[in-house]
C-alpha positions in Angstrom: -4.5 -5.3 -20.2 -3.2 -4.5 -16.7 0.4 -3.7 -16.1 2.4 -6.2 -14.2 2.6 -4.0 -11.1 -1.1 -3.2 -11.0 -4.0 -5.1 -9.5 -7.1 -6.0 -11.3 -10.3 -4.9 -9.5 -11.1 -8.4 -8.2 -7.4 -8.7 -7.4 -7.5 -5.5 -5.3 -10.6 -6.6 -3.4 -9.1 -10.0 -2.6 -5.7 -8.7 -1.7 -7.1 -5.9 0.5 -9.6 -8.3 2.0 -6.7 -10.8 2.5 -4.8 -8.0 4.3 -7.8 -7.2 6.5 -8.8 -10.8 7.1 -6.2 -12.3 9.5 -5.8 -13.6 13.0 -7.8 -10.6 14.2 -11.0 -12.0 12.6 -10.7 -15.6 13.4 -8.9 -15.5 16.7 -9.3 -12.1 18.3 -12.8 -11.1 17.3 -14.5 -14.2 18.8 -12.7 -14.1 22.1 -13.2 -10.3 22.5 -16.9 -10.8 21.6 -17.0 -13.5 24.3 -15.5 -11.3 26.9 -18.0 -8.5 26.3 -21.2 -10.7 26.2 -21.9 -11.2 22.6 -24.7 -9.4 20.8 -24.4 -5.9 22.1 -20.6 -5.9 21.4 -21.2 -7.2 17.8 -23.7 -4.4 17.1 -21.3 -1.8 18.4 -18.5 -3.4 16.4 -20.6 -3.2 13.2 -21.3 0.5 13.8 -17.6 1.1 14.4 -16.7 -0.7 11.1 -19.3 1.4 9.2 -18.5 4.9 10.6 -14.9 4.6 11.7 -13.2 1.7 9.9 -14.6 2.2 6.5 -14.1 6.0 6.7 -10.4 5.6 7.4 -10.1 2.8 4.8 -11.5 5.2 2.2 -9.1 7.9 3.4 -6.1 5.7 2.8 -7.5 4.5 -0.5 -8.1 8.0 -1.9 -4.6 9.1 -1.1 -3.1 6.0 -2.7 -5.2 6.1 -5.8 -4.7 9.8 -6.4 -0.9 9.7 -6.0 -0.1 6.2 -7.4 3.1 6.2 -5.5 4.8 5.0 -2.3 3.3 6.1 1.0 5.8 9.0 1.7 5.5 10.3 -1.9 1.7 10.0 -1.8 1.4 12.4 1.1 3.6 15.0 -0.7 1.7 14.7 -4.0 -1.7 14.9 -2.4 -1.1 17.9 -0.1 -2.2 21.4 -1.2 1.2 22.9 -1.3 3.1 19.7 -2.4 5.2 20.3 0.8 8.1 17.8 0.8 8.0 17.7 4.6 4.9 15.5 4.3 7.3 12.7 3.3 8.0 12.2 7.0 4.4 10.9 7.3 5.8 7.9 5.5 6.9 6.5 8.9 3.7 4.6 9.0 4.9 2.1 6.3 7.5 0.7 8.8 4.8 -0.3 11.2 3.9 -3.1 9.0 7.4 -4.4 8.9 7.6 -4.4 12.7 4.2 -6.1 13.0 5.2 -8.7 10.5 8.2 -9.6 12.7 6.1 -10.9 15.6 3.1 -11.8 13.4 5.3 -14.3 11.6 6.2 -15.8 15.0 2.5 -16.2 15.9 1.8 -17.8 12.5 4.6 -20.2 13.2 2.8 -21.2 16.4 -0.3 -21.8 14.4 1.6 -23.8 11.8 2.9 -26.0 14.6 -0.7 -26.7 15.6 -1.5 -27.8 12.1 1.1 -30.5 12.4 0.1 -31.3 16.0 -3.5 -31.8 14.8 -2.3 -34.8 12.7 -1.3 -36.5 15.9 -2.7 -36.5 19.5 -4.4 -33.3 20.7 -4.4 -32.4 24.4 -7.4 -33.8 26.2 -7.6 -31.3 29.1 -7.0 -27.6 29.6 -4.0 -28.2 31.9 -2.2 -30.3 29.4 -3.1 -27.9 26.5 -1.9 -24.9 28.5 1.4 -26.7 29.4 2.0 -27.7 25.8 1.6 -24.2 24.6 3.7 -22.8 27.4 6.5 -25.2 26.5 6.4 -24.2 22.8 6.8 -20.5 23.4 9.1 -20.6 26.5 11.4 -23.5 25.8 11.2 -25.0 22.3 13.5 -22.4 20.6 14.5 -24.6 17.7 10.9 -25.5 16.7 9.8 -21.8 16.9 12.7 -20.7 14.7 11.9 -23.5 12.2 8.3 -22.5 11.9 9.1 -18.8 11.8 11.6 -19.5 9.0 8.9 -21.4 7.0 6.4 -18.6 7.4 9.0 -15.9 6.6 10.3 -17.8 3.6 6.8 -18.2 2.2 6.1 -14.5 2.6 9.4 -13.5 0.9 8.8 -16.0 -1.9 5.3 -14.6 -2.6 6.3 -10.9 -2.6 9.3 -11.6 -4.8 6.9 -12.5 -7.6 5.4 -9.0 -7.5 1.9 -7.6 -7.4 0.2 -9.6 -10.2 2.1 -12.8 -10.1 2.7 -12.9 -6.3 0.3 -11.0 -4.1 -2.7 -11.1 -6.4 -2.3 -14.7 -7.4 -1.8 -16.0 -3.8 -5.0 -14.1 -2.7 -6.9 -15.5 -5.7 -6.0 -19.0 -4.4 -6.0 -18.6 -0.6 -9.0 -16.4 -0.1 -11.4 -18.7 -1.9 -9.9 -21.7 -0.1 -10.2 -19.9 3.3 -13.8 -19.1 2.4 -14.5 -22.8 1.5 -12.9 -24.1 4.7 -14.9 -21.6 6.9 -18.1 -22.5 4.9 -17.5 -26.2 5.6 -17.0 -25.5 9.3 -20.1 -23.3 9.4 -22.2 -26.0 7.7 -20.9 -28.5 10.3 -21.8 -26.1 13.1 -25.4 -26.0 11.7 -25.7 -29.7 12.7 -24.8 -29.0 16.3 -27.5 -28.4 18.9 -25.4 -25.4 20.1 -25.7 -23.5 16.9 -28.9 -21.8 17.9 -27.3 -20.8 21.2 -24.4 -19.3 19.3 -26.7 -17.3 17.1 -28.6 -16.1 20.1 -25.4 -15.2 21.9 -24.0 -13.2 19.0 -27.2 -11.4 17.9 -29.3 -10.9 21.1 -27.9 -7.7 22.7 -27.2 -7.7 26.4 -26.5 -4.0 27.0 -25.5 -4.6 30.6 -22.1 -5.9 29.3 -21.4 -2.7 27.4 -19.2 -0.1 29.2 -16.5 2.3 28.2 -14.0 -0.6 27.8 -16.3 -2.5 25.5 -16.8 0.6 23.3 -13.1 1.1 23.0 -12.5 -2.6 22.4 -15.1 -2.5 19.6 -13.5 0.6 18.1 -10.0 -0.9 18.3 -11.1 -4.2 16.8 -12.9 -2.4 13.9 -9.9 -0.2 13.3 -7.1 -2.8 13.4 -9.0 -5.6 11.6 -9.0 -3.5 8.4 -5.2 -3.2 8.4 -5.4 0.6 8.8 -2.5 2.8 9.8 0.3 0.7 8.3 0.2 2.0 4.7 -1.1 -1.2 3.2 -4.3 0.1 1.9 -2.6 3.2 0.6 0.0 1.1 -1.2 -2.5 -1.4 -2.6 -4.7 1.5 -3.9 -1.7 3.0 -5.6 -1.5 -0.2 -7.6 -5.2 0.1 -8.6 -5.9 1.7 -12.0 -7.5 5.1 -11.6 -10.7 4.1 -13.6 -11.6 1.5 -11.0 -14.3 2.4 -8.5 -12.3 2.4 -5.3 -15.3 3.3 -3.1 -17.3 0.3 -4.2 -14.1 -1.9 -3.9 -13.5 -0.6 -0.4 -17.0 -1.4 0.7 -16.7 -4.9 -0.7 -13.5 -5.4 1.4 -15.2 -4.2 4.5 -18.2 -6.6 3.9 -15.9 -9.6 3.3 -13.8 -8.8 6.3 -16.9 -8.4 8.6 -18.6 -11.5 7.2 -15.6 -13.6 7.9 -15.3 -12.3 11.5 -19.0 -13.0 12.1 -18.7 -16.5 10.5 -15.7 -17.3 12.6 -17.6 -16.2 15.7 -20.6 -18.4 14.9 -18.3 -21.4 14.3 -16.2 -21.0 17.4 -19.1 -20.3 19.8 -21.0 -23.3 18.4 -17.9 -25.4 19.2 -17.5 -23.9 22.6 -21.2 -24.2 23.7 -21.4 -27.8 22.3 -18.6 -28.7 24.7 -20.1 -26.8 27.6 -17.1 -24.4 27.6 -17.2 -20.7 28.5 -17.6 -18.0 25.8 -15.1 -15.8 27.6 -12.1 -18.2 27.0 -9.8 -15.2 26.3 -6.6 -15.1 24.3 -6.0 -18.8 25.0 -9.1 -19.7 23.0 -7.2 -21.0 19.9 -4.2 -22.6 21.5 -5.8 -24.1 24.7 -9.7 -24.2 24.7 -10.3 -25.4 21.1 -7.7 -28.1 20.9 -9.2 -29.7 24.0 -12.7 -29.6 22.4 -11.4 -31.0 19.1 -9.7 -33.8 21.1 -13.0 -34.9 22.6 -14.6 -35.4 19.1 -12.3 -38.2 18.0 -11.3 -38.5 14.4 -13.9 -35.9 13.3 -12.4 -33.5 15.8 -9.0 -34.1 14.3 -10.3 -33.3 10.8 -11.9 -30.1 12.1 -8.8 -29.1 14.0 -6.6 -29.5 10.8 -9.2 -27.5 8.8 -9.4 -24.8 11.4 -5.7 -24.3 11.8 -5.1 -24.4 8.1 -7.7 -21.7 7.7 -5.9 -19.6 10.3 -2.6 -20.1 8.4 -4.2 -19.0 5.1 -5.7 -15.9 6.7 -2.4 -15.1 8.4 -0.3 -15.5 5.2 -2.6 -13.1 3.1 -2.2 -10.5 5.9 1.5 -11.1 6.2 2.3 -10.4 2.5 0.4 -7.1 2.7 2.5 -5.9 5.7 5.8 -5.9 3.8 4.5 -4.4 0.5 4.5 -0.7 1.7 8.2 -0.9 2.7 9.1 -2.6 -0.6 7.3 0.0 -2.7 9.1 2.8 -0.7 12.6 1.4 -1.5 11.7 0.6 -5.1 10.1 4.0 -5.9 12.4 6.3 -3.9 15.8 4.6 -4.1 15.3 2.7 -7.4 16.0 -0.7 -5.8 15.1 -3.8 -7.7 12.2 -5.7 -6.2 14.6 -8.5 -5.3 17.0 -6.1 -3.5 14.2 -4.4 -1.6 12.7 -7.8 -0.6 16.1 -9.1 0.6 16.5 -6.0 2.8 12.9 -5.9 4.2 12.7 -9.7 4.5 16.0 -10.0 6.4 14.9 -7.2 8.7 11.5 -8.7 9.8 13.0 -12.2 9.9 15.8 -11.2 12.3 13.4 -9.0 14.4 11.2 -12.0 14.6 14.0 -14.1 16.0 14.5 -11.4 18.7 10.8 -11.4 19.4 10.5 -15.2 19.8 13.6 -15.4 21.9 12.3 -12.7 24.2 9.3 -15.0 25.1 11.6 -17.9 26.1 12.7 -18.5 29.7 16.4 -18.5 28.6 16.5 -15.0 27.0 13.4 -13.1 28.3 15.4 -11.2 31.0 18.1 -10.0 28.6 15.5 -9.1 25.9 13.2 -7.0 28.2 13.1 -3.3 27.7 11.0 -0.7 29.6 9.3 -3.5 31.5 8.2 -5.4 28.3 9.9 -8.2 26.5 10.8 -7.5 22.8 7.7 -9.3 21.5 5.3 -7.3 23.7 7.2 -4.0 23.1 6.9 -4.4 19.3 3.2 -5.1 19.7 2.7 -2.1 22.0 4.6 0.3 19.9 2.8 -0.6 16.7 -0.8 -1.2 17.9 -0.9 1.4 20.7 1.3 4.2 19.3 2.3 4.0 15.6 -1.0 2.8 14.0 -3.3 5.2 15.9 -0.9 8.1 15.2 -0.9 7.2 11.5 -4.7 7.1 11.4 -5.0 10.5 13.2 -2.4 12.0 10.9 -4.2 10.7 7.8 -7.5 12.2 9.0 -6.0 15.6 9.8 -4.1 15.6 6.6 -7.2 15.0 4.4 -9.4 17.3 6.5 -7.1 20.3 6.6 -4.1 20.0 4.3 -5.7 18.7 1.1 -8.0 20.6 -1.3 -11.5 19.6 -0.7 -12.3 20.1 -4.4 -9.7 17.4 -5.3 -11.2 14.9 -2.9 -14.7 15.8 -4.1 -13.8 15.3 -7.7 -12.2 11.9 -7.0 -15.1 10.7 -4.9 -18.0 12.0 -7.0 -16.7 10.1 -10.0 -18.1 7.1 -8.1 -20.6 8.3 -5.5 -23.0 11.2 -4.9 -22.1 14.5 -3.3 -24.2 13.6 -0.3 -22.0 10.5 0.4 -18.9 12.5 -0.1 -20.0 15.2 2.3 -20.9 12.6 5.0 -17.5 11.0 4.6 -15.7 14.4 4.6 -17.5 15.4 7.8 -16.6 12.2 9.5 -12.9 12.3 8.4 -12.6 16.0 9.5 -14.3 16.0 12.8 -15.7 12.7 14.2 -13.1 10.0 13.4 -10.1 11.9 14.7 -11.7 12.4 18.0 -12.7 8.7 18.2 -9.2 7.5 17.4 -7.6 10.0 19.7 -9.8 8.7 22.5 -8.7 5.1 21.7 -5.0 6.3 21.5 -5.0 8.0 24.9 -6.9 5.1 26.5 -4.3 2.6 25.2 -1.5 4.7 26.6 -3.3 4.8 30.0 -4.0 8.5 29.9 -7.8 8.1 29.8 
């Protein structure tokens, strides 16, 4: 019988997949794929998932499962010398809390579109763009209301704990997400544009691939798996040691990638059926698709509701994962009750979310702009461009040079061959750090 604070194997797979599967899969992956021409980008992305994303995922998983502790303590317990200074590597767990602050705001926007879909959808791009602009720049009350609903839902779920909260919600929402996407995919089969979407996504056009495309694929692969925020480390710490974490990690990567590909096929089928451009950009979800759904009458309304509900489900499963590393830190290191830790962390991300959404409004943008970026964009930049890449680089260097290779080999070879371990170890020690450093420097504008 599993302890209350431990995942079952299927619970871990669904929770980690829920963490990985989010807006990045259903919103960002299709529009980035569209910007870089489809098939060639998809192939590069799949290679990046296999050799970069999965490698770092396994790195975080092995630290967590070995230490069975919070992120800061896990670094100390896994290091060769048990050097207590490694506790400072625990800074990575606060990235998730900051991300959750503005992620909750974006989820609030999507939730508003669920309700909008029950009414009249905008019929042209100009109207759709104006409606979205009004929501984020002027409708403060609505944004706070939706942000409050999302934040309250996340806090309620994590208060229930690992088994009764996070695992249970993923056991419910992940299958429902899969069913909704399956239904949308089956509908897309009936469209004449489906074959065009398949061709677009799987017929490589190498002329579209340049340095920016390679970096975009690497970044998408890296960030879609929730790496660099302590989530996988924390979830793995709640996974019993006899569970095959390698097999479970591979399953998570497969689920995450399959959902991204499925979302791409659905969205491109919709876009091509309406004669819209594949390179719709970040406005794809909030501007392009509502216009398309509007033109399909009642059926379009049903599809719109299903699509935005799927986005909410994907977002909620990711959101609950972002707060868990901080909770475990306060519970393990300061002996806080789960309720006290949740109140502290929940209040923090909720209030930061208010600041983030206000910084996007015309009334407060000027007073909430720092270093040339509003608070929303600054939080995004600091986490995605600085904290997460640094955390991943640190994790690779840590395992490659400050952890006994024999310890890692013993943990891995309980589940896989020596050959697989040696490939992973070579990647983590030499190849992956260079790839992530390249991405890091590029995002900072140094390369």
